[in-house]
C-alpha positions, 0 to 999 in steps of 0.5 A: 500500500505504501508503494501505491501511495508513493507512486501517486505522490510522484504522478504529475497532473501532465503526465503521459507513460510509455505504453501512451507515448509508443502508442503513435496515433495517440500521441501525435494527436497531443500537441504542445507550445513554449513560448518567449514573451517576445513572439518567438515559439515552438510548437510539436507534438507529444513526441516531438513528431512534426505533423503540422506546417506550424510545428517547428522547434524555433519559430519567431517573427521575421521584420525585414522579411514580411514581420510574419512568423517564420519556422527557422530550425524544424527540429534538431533531428538528435541522437545519443551515442553511448559506448559507440552504439548510435540511437536516433531520438527523433521522429519523422513521417515521410511520404507515405506515412512512413516512420523513420526514425521512431524514437518514441520507442526510448521515451519512458515518460513525459511531464511537464510540471513546470516546462517539457520534460521528456524521459528517456531510456536506452538500454540500461542508459536513463537521461531526461530532456528539458525544453524551455524558452528564454522569457526575455530574448529569442533563445531556446534552451535544451537541458539534457540530464545523465541519470547513470553513470557512462563511459563515454556518451556524447550528442549528435544533432543534425538541425533541420531547417526551414526558413520559411513563413508559418502558412507556406512550405519549403523545397529543396532549391539553389538560392539556400546559403549553404554555408555557416560560420564557427562560432564559440562551442557551435555555428551559425546559420543564416540560409536567405538574405534578410533572415535572422541568423541563428546561432546553436551552441553548447555548455560542451565543446562541439566537433562539426562536420559539415556535410549539406544535404536535403531531407525530401519529402517530409510529410505533414499529416494534419495539414493534408487532411485539412486539404493543404498540400502536406510535403516539404524539404527540410536542409541539414548542413552539418553534423554537431557532435557534443561529447558528455563530460558531465551529468548535465549538457546544454544545448541552445538556439538563438539570434545572438551568439552566447558565452557557454557559461551562460547558458546553464545560468540562464536556463535556471533562472528563467525557470526560477520565474515559471508557474508550475503547471500542477493543478487545472487552474495553474495549466491556465494561469500558464497558458493565458501568459503565453499568449501576451507578448512585448515586440517592438515596443508594444504588449499583444495578444496573440490569438491563438497557437499555432498559426494565429498572429495578433487580432483585435476581436479577440484582443479585447475579447480575451483581455480581462480573463487574460489580465484581469479575473483570477491573474491579477494583472490589471497594468497588463490590461491597460497596456494591451488596450492602449497599444491598440488605441494607437492603431485605431482609423475611423473609429475602428481597430485592426482586425488583422495586421498591422500597420500598412498590411492592417485588416479593419473589417470588424464592427465589433471589435471597437464595441469590445473596446468599450466592454473591457475599459469598463471591466478594466475600470470596475476591476480597478475601481478607477471610473473617475479617472476613465473619462479624462484619460479615454474620453476623446477616443470613446467619442472618437468611436461612437461618432464614428459609428454614427456618422458612418465608417468603412464597410457601410458601418452606420448609425440608422436613424432609429439609433441601430448600427447597421454594417457590411454588405453581401460581400463582407463578413463584419462580425465575429463570424466571418468565414468566407466560401470562395469569397462569399460570406458563409454567415454575412448576417449584413444588416442590424445584428443583435450583439452588434447593437447591444453592445453598442447600447452598452458602449453608449450608456458606459460613456454617459456613466464615466461623462456624469462621473467627470461632470462632461454635460455637453456630451451627456446632453447630446447622447442621453436621448438616443440612451433612452429611446434605444431599449424600445427600438431594440426591443421592435426590431429584435424581439418576437413575442410568438418566437419568444427569443431575439432575432439574430439580424435584421436587415429591412423588412427580413428578420433572421431567427436562427438560433445562435448565441449572439442573442445571449451576449446582449443578456451579458452586459451591464447595460442592456436593452432588453427586459429580465423577462426577455433575457431569462427567455433568451438564457432558457433558449441558449441552454436549451439548443446551444450549450454544451458541457465543452462550450457554447454552439453556433448554431442549433442542431434543429437548423437545417443548416446545422453542421456537426462536425468540424472536418474536410478541406478548408471550404468544408470546415469554414462552411462548419466554422459558425454553423454548429461548432462550439466555442469556448469564449462564448462561456464568457458572457454566458457567464455574465448572464447567468449571474445577472439573472439566477445570481448566487443559483447560477453559481454551482452550474457554472462551477460544473461548466468550468470542471469540465474542461479539467480532462481537456489539459491532457487531451489536445492542446496539452495543458491548454484550451482548444479553439472549438470543438464539434457541436455534436458530442463527444464534442471533439476538439479542433482548430487551433490547438490553443486559442487566447480566448478560451483560455481566458473564458475559462479564466473569467468563469473562475474569477466570476464563480469565485466572487459570487460565492463570496 
């Protein structure tokens, strides 16, 4: 009994054993990401087997190329040589589903108490491999710890290089620079002009053999399943041999050279600052930190790993959960909001991109800005300061919507916000197939107008505190008449819930979660009775154990599974898929209507995601799941607003209990 008890004590919250790790179909479905706060990251599967073009060991933005993130190093292709016997630790899939080598057979255990740790056993020889990204620079460090005595041992690395954008693939070419430069205990590579060179160094002296060669037809089966090209060639420039002279060996990839004596110090000091992932809640907190990066003087939120960059809408929706809630980092929240303000144009925020590449096709991002600012003000109790600092920006957005902005965004004579046309999708349901929006929602969308009313009322509240009588006199009449207009436009007593959008005489009454957002806001244009009926409909047809569906299963347009090529997946994206992020407004709505009586329901929802920590994205939450049971996870394996929603949910539960 004591032996069993000791074994239980040693179990990690995130842990996989040998039987799971040797099961390739099982393990290659589990993905991990490690990040630097600079925007660099590493992403792969539990096995170190790359199954996506977005997987790689060293991925970072390339400002001199296109500003996008690029895979520089795909994998190190490691081997260990013990007493003259070589054992290949890496794993690749080649065209036709051929695996070579199969280094997973040496894995004994994987755990992630703080950072990913692989436990290997080769014969009677045991060692561990730990992977860590520096918080403050673009540097990956791998630590190998030898657990047994040995006569002679060395590690051999054959770095496979890509030097290409994450959305693309590379193939054999004559343009690649196959040269190298020696640096202390390592080498420097740079395949193409304008790219950041990389430095591969060891804590011990190396023996380098330069022998350029291409590895052909590396296969990424997840890309093939998604309807994309899934084969590429990777370039190996040489072999880095590192004799093991002590129990510990460090290997690093960075964008600048380093004194080899400092590698261990950087590893240990960075590790000391990391939070343990020994519980569900700590995993969420750890995941939240990975989305927040500081680059080019700005603090930003990455929308999702491994393929999303910064999105304006996602930023404002996610920032309260990622920085306030149980995380308690209001200063970071304010910095993120302020940095987004510098890119506002015509009352709008970038949906995607930045600078000359920014696209402003989001009608809701500015309205979610008001909601985020509202939550920040309440959290920090700084309402009396808000109008002085943010009043001009708030007024400029309101006036832009009132007078008209890009993409036919404008206020109608009755005070409602109209947006879009048949060629664009401006709300969060923005999937487009063959140039045609799947859910165009052109006209007056229910959540847009609810958010608009909340923005006006919040602005009036802040203006009254600042005694800005001119603003109050100008906007108060609209605020007073708006609820009646909203009800007359969206409510149907016969149907019993709100229309999703209205365009002229047409009213769309598909059961979607957007009406639920109207229930969630502090200032809502609907009555308590309507709020109850909307939540009832949401619970009956949209709520699942893994999020909220985008369309009722009773609808003929409903698609319960997210699969197939891009067109097929986009057709299902907002036509039935479950989205965890919607649980944040659902939480606010439930607590608004039912108060303490909602807590037990919300707690059950929160803990339903505990088992997700080992399911798809390790210690994080995915973007979407199927709308049908068993709610298979899909999309980005780590999504900012999904993680934010659960942290927000936990915060609201704890607050309600107090």
